[in-house]
N, C-alpha and C positions, 0 to 999 in steps of 0.2 A: 645512467643519465648523469650528465655533468652537474657538479654542485655550483650553486651561485656564489659568487664572492660575498664575504660577510659584510662588506662595505655597502651601505645603503645608497642606491642611486639617487640623484637629485633631480633628474628630469622626469618627464612623463614616462610611465612604464616602470617606475621603481618597484622593488619587491616589497609588498606589504606584509606578507607572511611567508615564512620558509621553515620547513622541517628537514632535519638532517639525521639520517641513520635511525629513524623511528622503528622500534621493535616493540611487540606486545605479546605477552603470553599470559595464560591463566593457570598458574601452577596447581597441580593436583587434579586439574580437570582436563586440560588439553595436552596432548603429547607433542604438539608442535606449536611454533610461534604463529599467531594469527597474522602478525606483521613482521617482516624480516628485513630490517635495514632499509626502510623506505625514505627516499628523498622526494620532496614535493614542495612546490612554491606557487604562489598566486601573486600576480603583479597588479599594480594600479591600472584600472581601465580595461581589464580583461575578464572573460569568462573561461575558467579552466575546469574542464569536465573530468570527473573520475568515472571510468568505465570498467566493468568487470562483472562476472557472474556471481550468484549468491555464494557467500563464504569467501570471496576474494579478499575481503578486509576493508572495503570502501567505507562502510559505516563506522567501523572501529577507528580508522584513521581520522574520519571527520569528528568523531567524539573526542579524540585526543587533541585535535587542533582547536576545538572549542572549549576544552577544559572539563568535559563530561567524564572522560577517563584519564588516568595517568598512564604514561608509557613505561615499559620495562627498561628501555634504553633510548638514547637519542636526545636531540635538542630542538627547541622551537625558538625562532627569531621573529619578532614583530617590528617591522621598519628598522631592521638591522640590529635590534637589541635583544639579547637572549632573555627569555621570560620563562617563568614557571607557572603553569595554569593548573590550579588545584580544584577548580569548580567552574561551572558555566558562568557564574557571576564574575569570576576572574577573567574569563574570556570576553564577556561584554565590556568590562572595564578597560580591557586592552583593545576594544573595537572589533571583536570577533563574535558574531552571532550565528546560531545554527537553527534551522527548521528541520525537525526530526521527521523521519518517515512515520513513526508511531507518535500519536499526539501526546504531548507532555504538559497537559493543562490540568488544573484542579477542577474537576467536573461539578462539584457542588456550587462553585462560584460563577459569577457572570464573566463575560469576556473582559469587561473593563476592570473587574476585580483581579482577574488573572494578570492583566497588564500591570496593575498596581503592585502585585506581589513581587514583580521584578524590579521595583524602584527601591530607593533607600528607605522610604516610609512604608514598609511592607505590613504594618499593623492596620492599614486602611485609613490612617490619618491623612493620607494623600487625598486631595479632593477628587472624588470619582467623577464629578461633572466635567472637570478639566480633562481627565483621562478619556471619558466618553466622547468629548468634543474632538480630541486629538485622534482617537481611533476612527471616528467618522471621517475626519479629513484624510487620513491615510487610506481608509477604505475607498473613498471617492477618487483619490489620486491614483491609486494602483488598481482600481477595478476589482477589488476583493470584497464583495458585498457580504456584510455580516452585521448583526445587531449587537452593539456593545453592551446592551442591557440584558441580553439573553443569557440564561444559565447554560454553561458549556455542556452539561450532561444532557440537555434537551436538544442540542444541535446534531445534525447528521455528521457523518464522518468527513464529508467534503467541507461543510461549514466549519467544523473544528480545525481542519487543516488551514483554512483561510485565517481563522483567529490566531493560529500558531504563527503564521507569517506576519500578521499585523503586530503581534506581541514583540517579535524580534525587531521589526522595522521601527517600532516606537523608540528603541534605544539608539537609532541611527548608527549602526555599525559601519566600519570601514570595509570589513570583510564579511560577506554573507555566504554561509554554507547551506545549501539546500539539498536534502536527501530525498530523492524521488518526489519532487514537488508537484508534478502534474498527474500523479496517479489517479486522482479523483476529479480531474478537470476535463470538460469537453474540449474539442479542438479550439473553439473560439476563445475559451478561457485560457487555454494553454498559450495561444498566440498572444493574448493580452499580457500574460506573465512574461513571455519572451521579450515583449516590447519594454516592459518594466525593467527587466534585468539588463537589457541592452542600454536603456537610458541610464540606469545606475552605473553601469560600466563606463559609459561616456562621461559621467560626472566624476569618475575617478575611483569608484568602488572596485574592490576585487571580489569576484563571484566564483565560488566553488560549487559546481553543479554536478549532482550525482543522478544518473539515469540509466535505465536499461533500454530505452527507446532510441534506436540508432538514428532515426530521422531527427530527433531532438538534438542529438550530438552534433549532427551535421549543420543544423540550423542555428544553434545558439552559441556554439563553442568558438573560442579563439585558439585554445590548445586542448589537447586530450592526453591524459595519462591512463594507461591500461594496467589494471592489477589482475593478477591471477595467483590464487593460493598464497596471498600475503606478500607477493613480490611484484616489483615493477617490471612489466613486460615491454614497455616502451612508452615514449613521450614524443608527441609530434604536434606541429602546427596543423590546424584543420585544413588549411589550404594545400597541404602537402600529402593528404591522405584521402581515402574514400571508405564507404561502408564495408566493402568486401575486405579490404586490408585490416580494418579495425576488428571486424568479426572474426577473421582468421587469427588475429593476434590474441583475441580474448578467449576463443573457444578451440582453436586449432582445427576447426572444421566449419563448413558452411551450413547455416540453419535456414530452412525455408521460411519466408515471411508469411505465406498463406498456404493452406492445405485444401485440396479438392474435397468436395462433399458429394455423396451420392444423392440422387433426386429423392425428395421426401414423398412418401405415399401415406396419405392420412389413414390412421388406424383408430382404435377405440380411445375414448377420452380417459386419461389417467387421473387428471386433476381438473376440477372446475371451480372457478371463483365466480359466484353469482351475485352481482349487484351489492357488493359489500361496502359498508361504511365503517370507518375506524377513527377513533379520537386520538389525537397526538398527546405528547407529554405535557403540553401547555394548555390542554383542554380544548384545543381547536380541532376541527374536523380535518383529518389528513387524507382520508380516502373518501371520495364522493361517488359511490355507486360503481365501483370498478368491477368489470366482468372480463373473464378470459378463460379459454380452454387450452389445456396442455395435453397433447396426444402421446400415446405410446410410440416410442421411436422418433420423437421430435425434440429438437432444440428450439425453444421459444425464447427469444431475446427480449429484454425489457431495458430500454434506454431512457435516460432522463438526467437532468442536473440534480445533484444532491439536494435533498430537502423537498422533493416534489412527490413524496409518498412511496418511493421504492422500498425504503427501509421498513415502513409500516406494513406494506404488502407482504414482505418476507416474514415479518414477525407474526402477522395474522395467520399466514399459511403454516408456520412452524409451531404455533401454539404459544408464542411469546407475547402476544398482545390480544386483548379481547376484541371480538367483532361486535359492533353495535347493532348492525342490521345486515341482512344478507346471509348467504350460505357458503360453506366450504365443503365440497364433495371430493373425497379421495377414494379412488377405485370403487366408485359407485356407492359409497357410504357417507352419510352426513357426519362430518367431523368438525362442525362449527363449534368453536371454543373448547375443543379437546385439548388435553394437556400435551406438552412437548413429548413426553414419553409415549403417550398413546399414538401420537402422530408418527413418531419414530418407529414404533412397533407395526405401523401400517405400511412400512417400507419406504419412508421418506428420509433421505439423507440431507444434511444441512451443512453447507460450507459458508460460514457467516462472514459478513463484512468486517466486523470488529473481532479479529481472530484472537487477540490476546485476552480480551474481556469475555468472549463467549465461546471461542473455538477451542481453547485449552484451559487447563488449570495450571498456572505457571509454577507454583511451588511443587507440583508433582513431577515425577521423572518422565523421560521420553517414553519409556516402556509403558508406564501407567496411562499416559495420555493417548497412546496408540490403541488402547482397548476400552476407552471411555464408552463407546457404543456397545461393545460386545463382551464386557467382562462377566455378564451373567450367563453367557452361552458357552456350550462346549465348542472347541476343546480348551477354551481359556479358563473354565472353572467347572468344578463338579462338587455338588453338595455344598455350595457357597465357599469352596476352597479354590483359590487361584492356582492354575497350573503354570508355574514360572517358566518351565522349559518350553511349553507351547507358545507362551507369550513372547519369549525371547526369539524363537524361530520366526514367529509372525512379524515381530518388530524389525528384525534384521532383513527380512524380505522386503518390507515396505521401504526401509531406509535405502536399500540397494536400488530398488526399482525407481524410486522417486529422487534419488541422488541427494538425500538429506545429509548435510554435513552436521554431525552431532557427536558429542562425547559419549562416554559409557551410558547405555540406556537405563541402567539401574542406579547410577551414582549421581547423576547430574540433573538439576532442576531444569525444566523446559524454558524457564525465563531467560536463560543465558543464550538461547538460540536466536539467530537473526530473524527478523520478520519474514524474510523469504523462506527460510528453512522451516519455520513454523507453518507457513502456508503449504509447503510441499507435504509436510507431515499430515496436515488436515486433509489434503487431497487424497493421500493414500488411505488414511483411516476411513474416510467416508465413501470411497469408491471401490474398495477391494471386493466387496460382495456383489458388485454390479446391481445396485438397488433399483427398484421399480421407478422411483421418482428421486431426482436430485434437485435441490434448491441451492443454486450456486451464486453467491453475491460477491462480485469483484474477485473471481477466483485466481486471476493472474496478477493481482495487485502486488507490486514489489518484486516480481519474478524476472529473472534474466531471460534472454531470448531462447536459450536452450530449454529452460523450464517452461516457458510459454508454449513453445512448440510441442513439448511432451504433453502438456495439459490439453492443448487443442487435439492432439492425436488421441488422448485418453477419452475426451468427451465424444469425439466422432465414433470411436470404437464402442463406447457405452451406448450411444444412440443407435448404432447398427445392431447392437445386441438387444435392443428393445427398451432401454431406459428412456424415460421422459425427463428432459432437463429444462428447468427454468433458469435462464442465465440473465442475471442483472449485472450490467456493466456500463460504464461511461466511456469505455474505449470502443469507439465506433468501428474501428478496423476489426476488433475482436467480435463484436456483435454481428456485423455484416458477414464476416468470414465463416462464423460457426452456425448462425441461426437459420432455421427454415422460415420462420416468421418473426417479425419484430414489432413490438408495441412501444409507443413513445408515451411517457407520462409527463404531465405538466400540471402543477397545482392540485395534485390528488386525483387527477382524471386521466384516463387513457384517451389521448387525443388522436390516435391513429394506429392502425395495424396494417403492416405491409409485408408482402413476400420479400425475402432477402434478395432474390434476383432482380427485383425492381427497386431496391433501396439505393438511394443516393446519399452519400455521406454528408454533403453540404445541406441538403434538404432536411435530413434527420437532425442535424445540428440546429437548424433554424426552428424546427418543430419543438425541440427540447427547450429552446429559449423563448418560445412564443413569438418569434419574429414573423 
């Protein structure tokens, strides 16, 4: 890719941010560079998309451009001037803000307090009422609904993501970097975000957009840079390319967007939720008499905008939240308010929404995390002594099958893995035994097209082998493609259950928003 001249342009389209020869390695952990001499730039008034599969280096590059990471080699220029970014605060002061794929907020504090933490008066002497008013304005302007007085830890993952976006917008950056920003948004919300980004670009902002969704690339981008294994595979104007070319550039192969499903034949009920009521973290009722049945050999999809009770439903089923009224029946046994371990021992696997907080223990190694469910069982242990050889063989099989890009499984902490690789690791850990019941919450969040295709194939195979799968997702393409039946949740209620072959994406989206 040709380098931009270091002289800053003076007309519309000038380069706001440019990186030259950026390399990044983690000595003693990785045997290869995560980034290898990357050239990248974003101009005033454009959306420049970074595209690539998990482990390609997109997030690492974004972290370097925003000051979150330092680079091993290379230079960064902002409006033609070479700068050194040693922290995210440095990035913001130079007009570069990043919305991370994983939420980077202080959860004991409110949304407004988190915004105040990013100001010069981070001891809260900054008037919170002023922050709350400004957050309300931004929320209304950009269609990102969130309560500035709410404690972040009480918000759903989708609401936390909106709060993260508002926190960065508060600082009015000239360059905005968004890492998988639509992962938890329904189509209507994603379209609103695209309008916001387009409007910001028209006002002169430079937007760096990271996504795995090819339709988003084609819709929102002005330019696209494709990364693969830390190297630039190509850079092109969106008007001069198409989905097929970009996919082949990224993966060297064509990946199907949808997979055929065999016709569902109703079998015995594996899991039954009977008229359950659940109280949320703020003391309000989050589930209002929800009922549903999940059958053996069925994928049952649950769609809804974040904050409408899906998280509480999952927590109630997996033993992470107390059920106020109603019953939870698993394989014919009343498991209401059973512990997570008791529910797990009943054959229920859980792929959680908050993968870093609940799905793994980040300070533990990859090998240790891969046996969190099974460390008590042979062949992984005998007489409470772990069998390191058996664990190593098992971990290597999962890493190979699920294409997890990870360092040494016994020397490196799981926290250094990308979000997508942690998700693949959880998928492998929870599915390898073909469990009777799988509770999967946003299972492809942050995964590239290859990994999404693999996950869909995995779920269909498990379904055909008799597993009952409860799939919670806001990706309506995923819900419709995989599910046999689909329930829509709104304000703690199931407002409709439809067969997937009768499901219409637009109508489901309207049901999710109460339209």
